[in-house]
Predicted model as a PDB file, atoms N, CA, C, CB and O in Angstrom, pLDDT in the B-factor column:
MODEL        1                                                                  
ATOM      1  N   MET A   1     -40.918 -15.179  -5.168  1.00 53.00           N  
ATOM      2  CA  MET A   1     -39.773 -15.831  -5.135  1.00 53.00           C  
ATOM      3  C   MET A   1     -38.765 -15.764  -6.105  1.00 53.00           C  
ATOM      4  CB  MET A   1     -40.035 -16.904  -5.020  1.00 53.00           C  
ATOM      5  O   MET A   1     -37.579 -15.448  -6.022  1.00 53.00           O  
ATOM      6  N   LEU A   2     -39.342 -16.058  -6.870  1.00 56.00           N  
ATOM      7  CA  LEU A   2     -38.428 -15.878  -8.257  1.00 56.00           C  
ATOM      8  C   LEU A   2     -37.918 -14.685  -8.448  1.00 56.00           C  
ATOM      9  CB  LEU A   2     -39.130 -16.111  -9.524  1.00 56.00           C  
ATOM     10  O   LEU A   2     -36.735 -14.543  -8.760  1.00 56.00           O  
ATOM     11  N   ARG A   3     -39.001 -13.368  -8.236  1.00 66.00           N  
ATOM     12  CA  ARG A   3     -38.344 -12.498  -8.571  1.00 66.00           C  
ATOM     13  C   ARG A   3     -37.611 -11.583  -7.859  1.00 66.00           C  
ATOM     14  CB  ARG A   3     -38.907 -12.083  -9.127  1.00 66.00           C  
ATOM     15  O   ARG A   3     -37.011 -10.651  -8.395  1.00 66.00           O  
ATOM     16  N   VAL A   4     -37.631 -11.833  -6.486  1.00 63.00           N  
ATOM     17  CA  VAL A   4     -36.830 -11.220  -5.732  1.00 63.00           C  
ATOM     18  C   VAL A   4     -35.364 -12.154  -5.591  1.00 63.00           C  
ATOM     19  CB  VAL A   4     -37.628 -10.946  -4.422  1.00 63.00           C  
ATOM     20  O   VAL A   4     -34.465 -11.696  -4.886  1.00 63.00           O  
ATOM     21  N   LYS A   5     -35.210 -13.242  -6.170  1.00 61.00           N  
ATOM     22  CA  LYS A   5     -34.034 -13.851  -6.550  1.00 61.00           C  
ATOM     23  C   LYS A   5     -33.329 -13.567  -7.840  1.00 61.00           C  
ATOM     24  CB  LYS A   5     -34.269 -15.078  -6.514  1.00 61.00           C  
ATOM     25  O   LYS A   5     -32.199 -13.911  -8.188  1.00 61.00           O  
ATOM     26  N   SER A   6     -34.298 -12.816  -8.521  1.00 67.00           N  
ATOM     27  CA  SER A   6     -33.558 -12.484 -10.202  1.00 67.00           C  
ATOM     28  C   SER A   6     -33.588 -11.190  -9.927  1.00 67.00           C  
ATOM     29  CB  SER A   6     -34.441 -12.906 -11.870  1.00 67.00           C  
ATOM     30  O   SER A   6     -33.350 -10.618 -10.990  1.00 67.00           O  
ATOM     31  N   ILE A   7     -33.828 -10.045  -8.683  1.00 66.00           N  
ATOM     32  CA  ILE A   7     -33.767  -9.040  -8.276  1.00 66.00           C  
ATOM     33  C   ILE A   7     -32.035  -8.712  -7.772  1.00 66.00           C  
ATOM     34  CB  ILE A   7     -34.886  -9.038  -7.314  1.00 66.00           C  
ATOM     35  O   ILE A   7     -31.248  -7.853  -8.168  1.00 66.00           O  
ATOM     36  N   ILE A   8     -31.907  -9.667  -6.873  1.00 66.00           N  
ATOM     37  CA  ILE A   8     -30.481 -10.110  -6.670  1.00 66.00           C  
ATOM     38  C   ILE A   8     -29.397 -10.187  -7.030  1.00 66.00           C  
ATOM     39  CB  ILE A   8     -30.360 -10.747  -6.575  1.00 66.00           C  
ATOM     40  O   ILE A   8     -28.306  -9.769  -6.640  1.00 66.00           O  
ATOM     41  N   ILE A   9     -29.979 -11.120  -8.315  1.00 63.00           N  
ATOM     42  CA  ILE A   9     -28.702 -11.552  -9.670  1.00 63.00           C  
ATOM     43  C   ILE A   9     -28.352 -10.206 -10.272  1.00 63.00           C  
ATOM     44  CB  ILE A   9     -29.381 -12.697 -11.204  1.00 63.00           C  
ATOM     45  O   ILE A   9     -27.183  -9.853 -10.428  1.00 63.00           O  
ATOM     46  N   GLN A  10     -29.626  -9.306 -10.678  1.00 64.00           N  
ATOM     47  CA  GLN A  10     -29.437  -8.053 -11.171  1.00 64.00           C  
ATOM     48  C   GLN A  10     -28.428  -7.156 -10.298  1.00 64.00           C  
ATOM     49  CB  GLN A  10     -30.771  -7.440 -11.286  1.00 64.00           C  
ATOM     50  O   GLN A  10     -27.363  -6.754 -10.767  1.00 64.00           O  
ATOM     51  N   SER A  11     -28.697  -6.980  -9.468  1.00 65.00           N  
ATOM     52  CA  SER A  11     -28.092  -6.043  -8.517  1.00 65.00           C  
ATOM     53  C   SER A  11     -26.481  -6.682  -8.427  1.00 65.00           C  
ATOM     54  CB  SER A  11     -29.021  -6.026  -6.921  1.00 65.00           C  
ATOM     55  O   SER A  11     -25.514  -5.950  -8.637  1.00 65.00           O  
ATOM     56  N   ARG A  12     -26.354  -7.924  -8.139  1.00 62.00           N  
ATOM     57  CA  ARG A  12     -25.072  -7.968  -8.266  1.00 62.00           C  
ATOM     58  C   ARG A  12     -24.068  -8.084  -9.178  1.00 62.00           C  
ATOM     59  CB  ARG A  12     -24.901  -8.538  -7.784  1.00 62.00           C  
ATOM     60  O   ARG A  12     -22.849  -8.256  -9.175  1.00 62.00           O  
ATOM     61  N   ARG A  13     -25.107  -7.912 -10.093  1.00 62.00           N  
ATOM     62  CA  ARG A  13     -23.985  -7.673 -12.176  1.00 62.00           C  
ATOM     63  C   ARG A  13     -23.959  -6.766 -12.182  1.00 62.00           C  
ATOM     64  CB  ARG A  13     -24.462  -8.002 -13.946  1.00 62.00           C  
ATOM     65  O   ARG A  13     -22.957  -6.394 -12.793  1.00 62.00           O  
ATOM     66  N   LEU A  14     -25.042  -5.267 -11.502  1.00 60.00           N  
ATOM     67  CA  LEU A  14     -24.476  -4.017 -11.460  1.00 60.00           C  
ATOM     68  C   LEU A  14     -23.272  -3.706 -10.841  1.00 60.00           C  
ATOM     69  CB  LEU A  14     -25.248  -3.300 -10.996  1.00 60.00           C  
ATOM     70  O   LEU A  14     -22.441  -2.896 -11.254  1.00 60.00           O  
ATOM     71  N   ALA A  15     -23.201  -4.485  -9.683  1.00 59.00           N  
ATOM     72  CA  ALA A  15     -22.053  -3.946  -8.493  1.00 59.00           C  
ATOM     73  C   ALA A  15     -20.723  -4.210  -9.399  1.00 59.00           C  
ATOM     74  CB  ALA A  15     -22.017  -5.027  -6.733  1.00 59.00           C  
ATOM     75  O   ALA A  15     -19.724  -3.494  -9.470  1.00 59.00           O  
ATOM     76  N   SER A  16     -20.979  -5.388 -10.045  1.00 57.00           N  
ATOM     77  CA  SER A  16     -19.586  -5.978 -10.529  1.00 57.00           C  
ATOM     78  C   SER A  16     -19.631  -5.284 -11.665  1.00 57.00           C  
ATOM     79  CB  SER A  16     -19.357  -7.623 -10.737  1.00 57.00           C  
ATOM     80  O   SER A  16     -18.531  -5.564 -12.143  1.00 57.00           O  
ATOM     81  N   HIS A  17     -20.411  -4.212 -12.806  1.00 57.00           N  
ATOM     82  CA  HIS A  17     -20.441  -3.628 -13.427  1.00 57.00           C  
ATOM     83  C   HIS A  17     -20.508  -4.320 -14.925  1.00 57.00           C  
ATOM     84  CB  HIS A  17     -19.663  -2.920 -13.005  1.00 57.00           C  
ATOM     85  O   HIS A  17     -19.962  -3.859 -15.927  1.00 57.00           O  
ATOM     86  N   GLY A  18     -21.269  -5.483 -14.860  1.00 50.00           N  
ATOM     87  CA  GLY A  18     -21.609  -6.281 -15.674  1.00 50.00           C  
ATOM     88  C   GLY A  18     -21.101  -7.410 -16.085  1.00 50.00           C  
ATOM     89  O   GLY A  18     -21.540  -8.334 -16.770  1.00 50.00           O  
ATOM     90  N   HIS A  19     -19.621  -7.093 -15.309  1.00 54.00           N  
ATOM     91  CA  HIS A  19     -18.970  -8.528 -15.602  1.00 54.00           C  
ATOM     92  C   HIS A  19     -19.260  -9.978 -14.776  1.00 54.00           C  
ATOM     93  CB  HIS A  19     -17.505  -8.296 -15.422  1.00 54.00           C  
ATOM     94  O   HIS A  19     -20.382 -10.208 -14.325  1.00 54.00           O  
ATOM     95  N   GLY A  20     -18.375 -10.732 -14.654  1.00 53.00           N  
ATOM     96  CA  GLY A  20     -19.136 -12.060 -13.932  1.00 53.00           C  
ATOM     97  C   GLY A  20     -18.687 -11.931 -12.150  1.00 53.00           C  
ATOM     98  O   GLY A  20     -18.185 -11.013 -11.502  1.00 53.00           O  
ATOM     99  N   PRO A  21     -19.042 -13.004 -11.863  1.00 56.00           N  
ATOM    100  CA  PRO A  21     -19.159 -12.885 -10.436  1.00 56.00           C  
ATOM    101  C   PRO A  21     -17.593 -12.572  -9.837  1.00 56.00           C  
ATOM    102  CB  PRO A  21     -19.853 -14.330  -9.819  1.00 56.00           C  
ATOM    103  O   PRO A  21     -17.494 -12.113  -8.699  1.00 56.00           O  
ATOM    104  N   SER A  22     -16.117 -12.895 -10.826  1.00 56.00           N  
ATOM    105  CA  SER A  22     -14.813 -12.568 -10.110  1.00 56.00           C  
ATOM    106  C   SER A  22     -14.478 -10.839 -10.831  1.00 56.00           C  
ATOM    107  CB  SER A  22     -13.394 -14.003 -10.564  1.00 56.00           C  
ATOM    108  O   SER A  22     -13.502 -10.187 -10.462  1.00 56.00           O  
ATOM    109  N   GLY A  23     -15.654 -10.234 -12.057  1.00 55.00           N  
ATOM    110  CA  GLY A  23     -15.442  -9.193 -12.213  1.00 55.00           C  
ATOM    111  C   GLY A  23     -14.281  -8.551 -12.552  1.00 55.00           C  
ATOM    112  O   GLY A  23     -13.285  -9.167 -12.175  1.00 55.00           O  
ATOM    113  N   PRO A  24     -14.059  -7.516 -13.137  1.00 58.00           N  
ATOM    114  CA  PRO A  24     -12.563  -6.845 -13.687  1.00 58.00           C  
ATOM    115  C   PRO A  24     -11.405  -6.703 -12.647  1.00 58.00           C  
ATOM    116  CB  PRO A  24     -12.792  -5.262 -14.233  1.00 58.00           C  
ATOM    117  O   PRO A  24     -11.628  -6.292 -11.508  1.00 58.00           O  
ATOM    118  N   PRO A  25     -10.528  -6.954 -12.952  1.00 61.00           N  
ATOM    119  CA  PRO A  25      -9.069  -7.306 -11.817  1.00 61.00           C  
ATOM    120  C   PRO A  25      -9.243  -5.663 -11.397  1.00 61.00           C  
ATOM    121  CB  PRO A  25      -6.973  -7.923 -12.760  1.00 61.00           C  
ATOM    122  O   PRO A  25      -9.122  -4.786 -12.253  1.00 61.00           O  
ATOM    123  N   THR A  26      -9.470  -5.432 -10.317  1.00 67.00           N  
ATOM    124  CA  THR A  26     -10.038  -4.214  -9.286  1.00 67.00           C  
ATOM    125  C   THR A  26      -8.678  -4.624  -8.255  1.00 67.00           C  
ATOM    126  CB  THR A  26     -12.075  -4.459  -8.428  1.00 67.00           C  
ATOM    127  O   THR A  26      -8.521  -3.895  -7.276  1.00 67.00           O  
ATOM    128  N   THR A  27      -7.973  -5.453  -8.403  1.00 79.00           N  
ATOM    129  CA  THR A  27      -6.977  -5.628  -7.101  1.00 79.00           C  
ATOM    130  C   THR A  27      -6.164  -4.873  -7.417  1.00 79.00           C  
ATOM    131  CB  THR A  27      -6.309  -6.937  -6.711  1.00 79.00           C  
ATOM    132  O   THR A  27      -5.812  -4.038  -6.584  1.00 79.00           O  
ATOM    133  N   ILE A  28      -5.347  -4.880  -9.210  1.00 81.00           N  
ATOM    134  CA  ILE A  28      -3.969  -4.565  -9.702  1.00 81.00           C  
ATOM    135  C   ILE A  28      -4.707  -2.724  -9.457  1.00 81.00           C  
ATOM    136  CB  ILE A  28      -3.360  -5.396 -11.727  1.00 81.00           C  
ATOM    137  O   ILE A  28      -3.947  -1.871  -8.998  1.00 81.00           O  
ATOM    138  N   THR A  29      -5.949  -2.398  -9.762  1.00 81.00           N  
ATOM    139  CA  THR A  29      -6.274  -0.953  -9.993  1.00 81.00           C  
ATOM    140  C   THR A  29      -5.911  -0.443  -8.159  1.00 81.00           C  
ATOM    141  CB  THR A  29      -8.268  -0.706 -10.714  1.00 81.00           C  
ATOM    142  O   THR A  29      -5.440   0.604  -7.716  1.00 81.00           O  
ATOM    143  N   ALA A  30      -6.393  -1.743  -7.437  1.00 82.00           N  
ATOM    144  CA  ALA A  30      -6.022  -0.735  -6.148  1.00 82.00           C  
ATOM    145  C   ALA A  30      -4.562  -0.899  -5.455  1.00 82.00           C  
ATOM    146  CB  ALA A  30      -7.131  -1.020  -4.898  1.00 82.00           C  
ATOM    147  O   ALA A  30      -3.926   0.047  -4.990  1.00 82.00           O  
ATOM    148  N   LEU A  31      -4.197  -2.049  -5.460  1.00 84.00           N  
ATOM    149  CA  LEU A  31      -2.680  -1.978  -5.651  1.00 84.00           C  
ATOM    150  C   LEU A  31      -1.754  -0.526  -6.138  1.00 84.00           C  
ATOM    151  CB  LEU A  31      -2.459  -3.052  -6.742  1.00 84.00           C  
ATOM    152  O   LEU A  31      -1.021   0.297  -5.588  1.00 84.00           O  
ATOM    153  N   LYS A  32      -2.186  -0.742  -7.234  1.00 88.00           N  
ATOM    154  CA  LYS A  32      -1.670   0.805  -7.871  1.00 88.00           C  
ATOM    155  C   LYS A  32      -1.701   1.635  -7.546  1.00 88.00           C  
ATOM    156  CB  LYS A  32      -1.961   1.322  -8.687  1.00 88.00           C  
ATOM    157  O   LYS A  32      -0.787   2.429  -7.767  1.00 88.00           O  
ATOM    158  N   ALA A  33      -2.777   1.949  -6.821  1.00 89.00           N  
ATOM    159  CA  ALA A  33      -2.761   3.303  -5.898  1.00 89.00           C  
ATOM    160  C   ALA A  33      -2.577   3.733  -4.401  1.00 89.00           C  
ATOM    161  CB  ALA A  33      -3.802   3.755  -6.042  1.00 89.00           C  
ATOM    162  O   ALA A  33      -2.750   4.790  -3.794  1.00 89.00           O  
ATOM    163  N   MET A  34      -2.113   2.351  -4.024  1.00 91.00           N  
ATOM    164  CA  MET A  34      -1.320   2.177  -2.764  1.00 91.00           C  
ATOM    165  C   MET A  34       0.060   2.486  -3.183  1.00 91.00           C  
ATOM    166  CB  MET A  34      -1.431   0.705  -2.105  1.00 91.00           C  
ATOM    167  O   MET A  34       0.633   3.126  -2.301  1.00 91.00           O  
ATOM    168  N   ILE A  35       0.705   2.288  -4.087  1.00 94.00           N  
ATOM    169  CA  ILE A  35       2.185   2.452  -3.872  1.00 94.00           C  
ATOM    170  C   ILE A  35       2.757   3.860  -3.660  1.00 94.00           C  
ATOM    171  CB  ILE A  35       2.873   1.894  -5.025  1.00 94.00           C  
ATOM    172  O   ILE A  35       3.868   3.806  -3.133  1.00 94.00           O  
ATOM    173  N   PRO A  36       2.350   5.038  -3.900  1.00 95.00           N  
ATOM    174  CA  PRO A  36       2.624   6.088  -2.638  1.00 95.00           C  
ATOM    175  C   PRO A  36       2.763   6.184  -1.597  1.00 95.00           C  
ATOM    176  CB  PRO A  36       2.137   6.698  -2.415  1.00 95.00           C  
ATOM    177  O   PRO A  36       3.763   6.654  -1.055  1.00 95.00           O  
ATOM    178  N   SER A  37       1.159   5.485  -0.719  1.00 95.00           N  
ATOM    179  CA  SER A  37       1.302   5.283   0.069  1.00 95.00           C  
ATOM    180  C   SER A  37       2.545   3.832   1.314  1.00 95.00           C  
ATOM    181  CB  SER A  37       0.193   5.486  -0.182  1.00 95.00           C  
ATOM    182  O   SER A  37       2.715   3.736   2.530  1.00 95.00           O  
ATOM    183  N   ALA A  38       2.992   3.167   0.310  1.00 95.00           N  
ATOM    184  CA  ALA A  38       3.384   1.985   0.302  1.00 95.00           C  
ATOM    185  C   ALA A  38       5.031   2.633   0.543  1.00 95.00           C  
ATOM    186  CB  ALA A  38       2.880   1.027  -1.116  1.00 95.00           C  
ATOM    187  O   ALA A  38       5.791   2.258   1.437  1.00 95.00           O  
ATOM    188  N   VAL A  39       5.304   3.571  -0.383  1.00 96.00           N  
ATOM    189  CA  VAL A  39       6.874   4.384  -0.694  1.00 96.00           C  
ATOM    190  C   VAL A  39       6.934   4.956   0.781  1.00 96.00           C  
ATOM    191  CB  VAL A  39       6.931   5.896  -2.162  1.00 96.00           C  
ATOM    192  O   VAL A  39       7.749   4.642   1.649  1.00 96.00           O  
ATOM    193  N   GLY A  40       5.954   5.810   0.870  1.00 97.00           N  
ATOM    194  CA  GLY A  40       5.778   6.900   2.017  1.00 97.00           C  
ATOM    195  C   GLY A  40       6.105   6.040   3.325  1.00 97.00           C  
ATOM    196  O   GLY A  40       6.837   6.432   4.233  1.00 97.00           O  
ATOM    197  N   TYR A  41       5.505   4.915   3.284  1.00 97.00           N  
ATOM    198  CA  TYR A  41       5.338   4.178   5.142  1.00 97.00           C  
ATOM    199  C   TYR A  41       6.829   3.062   4.935  1.00 97.00           C  
ATOM    200  CB  TYR A  41       3.139   2.769   5.560  1.00 97.00           C  
ATOM    201  O   TYR A  41       7.195   2.579   6.007  1.00 97.00           O  
ATOM    202  N   GLY A  42       7.546   2.702   3.876  1.00 97.00           N  
ATOM    203  CA  GLY A  42       8.270   2.122   3.817  1.00 97.00           C  
ATOM    204  C   GLY A  42       9.585   3.061   3.949  1.00 97.00           C  
ATOM    205  O   GLY A  42      10.392   2.495   4.687  1.00 97.00           O  
ATOM    206  N   SER A  43       9.985   4.092   3.560  1.00 96.00           N  
ATOM    207  CA  SER A  43      10.975   5.198   4.135  1.00 96.00           C  
ATOM    208  C   SER A  43      10.828   5.202   5.282  1.00 96.00           C  
ATOM    209  CB  SER A  43      10.878   6.535   3.746  1.00 96.00           C  
ATOM    210  O   SER A  43      11.687   4.752   6.041  1.00 96.00           O  
ATOM    211  N   ALA A  44       9.802   5.667   5.651  1.00 96.00           N  
ATOM    212  CA  ALA A  44       9.535   6.131   7.428  1.00 96.00           C  
ATOM    213  C   ALA A  44      10.157   5.052   8.275  1.00 96.00           C  
ATOM    214  CB  ALA A  44       7.701   6.201   7.980  1.00 96.00           C  
ATOM    215  O   ALA A  44      10.828   5.327   9.270  1.00 96.00           O  
ATOM    216  N   ALA A  45       9.892   3.636   7.807  1.00 96.00           N  
ATOM    217  CA  ALA A  45      10.460   2.145   8.781  1.00 96.00           C  
ATOM    218  C   ALA A  45      11.561   2.290   8.358  1.00 96.00           C  
ATOM    219  CB  ALA A  45       9.902   0.453   8.557  1.00 96.00           C  
ATOM    220  O   ALA A  45      12.453   2.132   9.192  1.00 96.00           O  
ATOM    221  N   ALA A  46      11.903   2.577   7.203  1.00 93.00           N  
ATOM    222  CA  ALA A  46      13.431   2.443   7.074  1.00 93.00           C  
ATOM    223  C   ALA A  46      14.062   3.556   7.751  1.00 93.00           C  
ATOM    224  CB  ALA A  46      13.927   2.415   5.595  1.00 93.00           C  
ATOM    225  O   ALA A  46      14.945   3.228   8.544  1.00 93.00           O  
ATOM    226  N   ALA A  47      13.819   4.820   7.628  1.00 89.00           N  
ATOM    227  CA  ALA A  47      14.527   5.759   8.650  1.00 89.00           C  
ATOM    228  C   ALA A  47      14.446   5.519  10.424  1.00 89.00           C  
ATOM    229  CB  ALA A  47      13.861   7.202   8.326  1.00 89.00           C  
ATOM    230  O   ALA A  47      15.254   5.901  11.271  1.00 89.00           O  
ATOM    231  N   LEU A  48      13.654   5.042  10.534  1.00 92.00           N  
ATOM    232  CA  LEU A  48      13.240   4.886  12.137  1.00 92.00           C  
ATOM    233  C   LEU A  48      13.836   3.523  12.532  1.00 92.00           C  
ATOM    234  CB  LEU A  48      11.445   4.881  12.451  1.00 92.00           C  
ATOM    235  O   LEU A  48      13.851   3.183  13.715  1.00 92.00           O  
ATOM    236  N   GLY A  49      14.401   2.622  11.411  1.00 89.00           N  
ATOM    237  CA  GLY A  49      15.243   1.300  11.702  1.00 89.00           C  
ATOM    238  C   GLY A  49      16.668   2.045  11.313  1.00 89.00           C  
ATOM    239  O   GLY A  49      17.371   1.268  10.666  1.00 89.00           O  
ATOM    240  N   LEU A  50      17.036   2.804  11.437  1.00 84.00           N  
ATOM    241  CA  LEU A  50      18.430   3.417  10.822  1.00 84.00           C  
ATOM    242  C   LEU A  50      18.500   4.176  12.128  1.00 84.00           C  
ATOM    243  CB  LEU A  50      18.445   4.441   9.175  1.00 84.00           C  
ATOM    244  O   LEU A  50      19.528   4.298  12.794  1.00 84.00           O  
ATOM    245  N   TYR A  51      17.479   4.607  12.393  1.00 84.00           N  
ATOM    246  CA  TYR A  51      17.764   4.998  14.169  1.00 84.00           C  
ATOM    247  C   TYR A  51      17.742   4.774  15.198  1.00 84.00           C  
ATOM    248  CB  TYR A  51      17.471   5.534  14.653  1.00 84.00           C  
ATOM    249  O   TYR A  51      18.153   5.473  16.124  1.00 84.00           O  
ATOM    250  N   LEU A  52      17.244   3.724  15.234  1.00 87.00           N  
ATOM    251  CA  LEU A  52      16.799   2.782  16.187  1.00 87.00           C  
ATOM    252  C   LEU A  52      18.401   1.934  16.545  1.00 87.00           C  
ATOM    253  CB  LEU A  52      15.404   1.723  15.436  1.00 87.00           C  
ATOM    254  O   LEU A  52      19.047   1.819  17.586  1.00 87.00           O  
ATOM    255  N   THR A  53      18.609   1.478  15.231  1.00 86.00           N  
ATOM    256  CA  THR A  53      19.855   0.461  15.148  1.00 86.00           C  
ATOM    257  C   THR A  53      21.314   1.429  15.280  1.00 86.00           C  
ATOM    258  CB  THR A  53      19.806  -0.472  13.462  1.00 86.00           C  
ATOM    259  O   THR A  53      22.331   0.857  15.672  1.00 86.00           O  
ATOM    260  N   ASP A  54      21.365   2.880  14.945  1.00 82.00           N  
ATOM    261  CA  ASP A  54      22.323   3.753  15.094  1.00 82.00           C  
ATOM    262  C   ASP A  54      23.532   3.113  14.207  1.00 82.00           C  
ATOM    263  CB  ASP A  54      22.610   3.994  16.630  1.00 82.00           C  
ATOM    264  O   ASP A  54      24.745   3.056  14.413  1.00 82.00           O  
ATOM    265  N   TRP A  55      22.613   2.601  13.007  1.00 80.00           N  
ATOM    266  CA  TRP A  55      23.692   1.881  11.501  1.00 80.00           C  
ATOM    267  C   TRP A  55      25.225   3.145  11.215  1.00 80.00           C  
ATOM    268  CB  TRP A  55      22.246   1.954   9.363  1.00 80.00           C  
ATOM    269  O   TRP A  55      25.201   3.969  10.300  1.00 80.00           O  
ATOM    270  N   LYS A  56      26.165   3.040  11.999  1.00 82.00           N  
ATOM    271  CA  LYS A  56      27.312   4.016  11.387  1.00 82.00           C  
ATOM    272  C   LYS A  56      27.358   3.759   9.967  1.00 82.00           C  
ATOM    273  CB  LYS A  56      28.838   3.776  12.005  1.00 82.00           C  
ATOM    274  O   LYS A  56      27.276   4.733   9.218  1.00 82.00           O  
ATOM    275  N   LEU A  57      27.502   2.352   9.372  1.00 83.00           N  
ATOM    276  CA  LEU A  57      28.221   2.742   7.956  1.00 83.00           C  
ATOM    277  C   LEU A  57      27.213   3.481   6.988  1.00 83.00           C  
ATOM    278  CB  LEU A  57      28.785   1.325   7.136  1.00 83.00           C  
ATOM    279  O   LEU A  57      27.616   3.943   5.920  1.00 83.00           O  
ATOM    280  N   VAL A  58      25.684   3.597   7.446  1.00 81.00           N  
ATOM    281  CA  VAL A  58      24.602   4.890   6.574  1.00 81.00           C  
ATOM    282  C   VAL A  58      25.053   6.015   7.231  1.00 81.00           C  
ATOM    283  CB  VAL A  58      22.677   4.832   6.773  1.00 81.00           C  
ATOM    284  O   VAL A  58      25.787   6.808   6.641  1.00 81.00           O  
ATOM    285  N   LEU A  59      24.741   6.176   8.282  1.00 80.00           N  
ATOM    286  CA  LEU A  59      24.385   7.362   9.155  1.00 80.00           C  
ATOM    287  C   LEU A  59      25.577   8.095   8.818  1.00 80.00           C  
ATOM    288  CB  LEU A  59      24.145   7.102  10.809  1.00 80.00           C  
ATOM    289  O   LEU A  59      25.352   9.067   8.097  1.00 80.00           O  
ATOM    290  N   GLN A  60      26.664   7.926   9.102  1.00 83.00           N  
ATOM    291  CA  GLN A  60      28.164   8.728   8.741  1.00 83.00           C  
ATOM    292  C   GLN A  60      28.226   9.756   7.265  1.00 83.00           C  
ATOM    293  CB  GLN A  60      29.456   7.350   8.464  1.00 83.00           C  
ATOM    294  O   GLN A  60      29.122  10.433   6.761  1.00 83.00           O  
ATOM    295  N   TYR A  61      26.663   9.447   6.862  1.00 82.00           N  
ATOM    296  CA  TYR A  61      27.000  10.359   5.259  1.00 82.00           C  
ATOM    297  C   TYR A  61      25.577  11.147   5.521  1.00 82.00           C  
ATOM    298  CB  TYR A  61      27.085   9.173   3.296  1.00 82.00           C  
ATOM    299  O   TYR A  61      25.013  11.514   4.490  1.00 82.00           O  
ATOM    300  N   LEU A  62      24.936  11.449   6.745  1.00 78.00           N  
ATOM    301  CA  LEU A  62      23.441  11.947   6.843  1.00 78.00           C  
ATOM    302  C   LEU A  62      23.980  13.160   7.557  1.00 78.00           C  
ATOM    303  CB  LEU A  62      22.162  10.921   7.726  1.00 78.00           C  
ATOM    304  O   LEU A  62      24.712  13.026   8.537  1.00 78.00           O  
ATOM    305  N   PRO A  63      23.642  14.312   7.098  1.00 81.00           N  
ATOM    306  CA  PRO A  63      24.228  15.653   7.454  1.00 81.00           C  
ATOM    307  C   PRO A  63      23.183  15.811   8.897  1.00 81.00           C  
ATOM    308  CB  PRO A  63      24.031  17.039   6.005  1.00 81.00           C  
ATOM    309  O   PRO A  63      22.064  15.348   9.119  1.00 81.00           O  
ATOM    310  N   PHE A  64      23.910  16.498   9.561  1.00 79.00           N  
ATOM    311  CA  PHE A  64      23.411  16.883  11.196  1.00 79.00           C  
ATOM    312  C   PHE A  64      23.546  15.585  11.986  1.00 79.00           C  
ATOM    313  CB  PHE A  64      21.640  17.444  11.351  1.00 79.00           C  
ATOM    314  O   PHE A  64      23.822  15.521  13.184  1.00 79.00           O  
ATOM    315  N   TYR A  65      23.291  14.438  11.071  1.00 77.00           N  
ATOM    316  CA  TYR A  65      23.255  13.743  12.495  1.00 77.00           C  
ATOM    317  C   TYR A  65      24.860  12.860  12.336  1.00 77.00           C  
ATOM    318  CB  TYR A  65      21.569  12.498  12.721  1.00 77.00           C  
ATOM    319  O   TYR A  65      25.120  12.264  13.381  1.00 77.00           O  
ATOM    320  N   ASN A  66      25.911  12.690  11.262  1.00 74.00           N  
ATOM    321  CA  ASN A  66      27.171  12.359  11.457  1.00 74.00           C  
ATOM    322  C   ASN A  66      27.860  13.002  12.160  1.00 74.00           C  
ATOM    323  CB  ASN A  66      27.723  12.260  10.583  1.00 74.00           C  
ATOM    324  O   ASN A  66      29.066  12.804  12.017  1.00 74.00           O  
ATOM    325  N   GLY A  67      27.458  13.965  13.137  1.00 77.00           N  
ATOM    326  CA  GLY A  67      28.393  14.654  13.908  1.00 77.00           C  
ATOM    327  C   GLY A  67      28.819  13.996  14.932  1.00 77.00           C  
ATOM    328  O   GLY A  67      29.959  14.037  15.393  1.00 77.00           O  
ATOM    329  N   LYS A  68      27.739  13.249  15.390  1.00 78.00           N  
ATOM    330  CA  LYS A  68      27.597  12.228  16.536  1.00 78.00           C  
ATOM    331  C   LYS A  68      28.747  11.335  16.071  1.00 78.00           C  
ATOM    332  CB  LYS A  68      26.021  11.402  16.682  1.00 78.00           C  
ATOM    333  O   LYS A  68      29.251  10.995  17.141  1.00 78.00           O  
ATOM    334  N   PHE A  69      29.437  10.772  15.119  1.00 72.00           N  
ATOM    335  CA  PHE A  69      30.524   9.640  14.668  1.00 72.00           C  
ATOM    336  C   PHE A  69      31.804  10.037  14.379  1.00 72.00           C  
ATOM    337  CB  PHE A  69      30.154   8.936  13.473  1.00 72.00           C  
ATOM    338  O   PHE A  69      32.733   9.291  14.071  1.00 72.00           O  
ATOM    339  N   GLU A  70      31.836  11.631  14.521  1.00 74.00           N  
ATOM    340  CA  GLU A  70      33.575  12.335  14.278  1.00 74.00           C  
ATOM    341  C   GLU A  70      34.036  11.821  15.701  1.00 74.00           C  
ATOM    342  CB  GLU A  70      33.802  14.518  14.080  1.00 74.00           C  
ATOM    343  O   GLU A  70      33.587  11.736  16.844  1.00 74.00           O  
ATOM    344  N   GLU A  71      35.297  11.497  14.923  1.00 70.00           N  
ATOM    345  CA  GLU A  71      36.223  11.143  16.108  1.00 70.00           C  
ATOM    346  C   GLU A  71      37.699  11.882  16.506  1.00 70.00           C  
ATOM    347  CB  GLU A  71      36.544   9.739  15.863  1.00 70.00           C  
ATOM    348  O   GLU A  71      38.339  11.497  17.485  1.00 70.00           O  
TER     349      GLU A  71                                                      
ENDMDL                                                                          
END                                                                             
């Protein structure tokens, strides 16, 4: 039984690359990798919001779409 427990502990150490239970700050690395996707989704959400709300203050300067606001 003691040998099985030792193997489990060693496998956990190998999985965390030799660091303790908390391991290296992989969350920061993961967040840095998500920045391009977050910018893309945020931009798409902002464009969709402008389209759905028909916000004239901003959309009057958008080419091809501002013809809707000509008086």
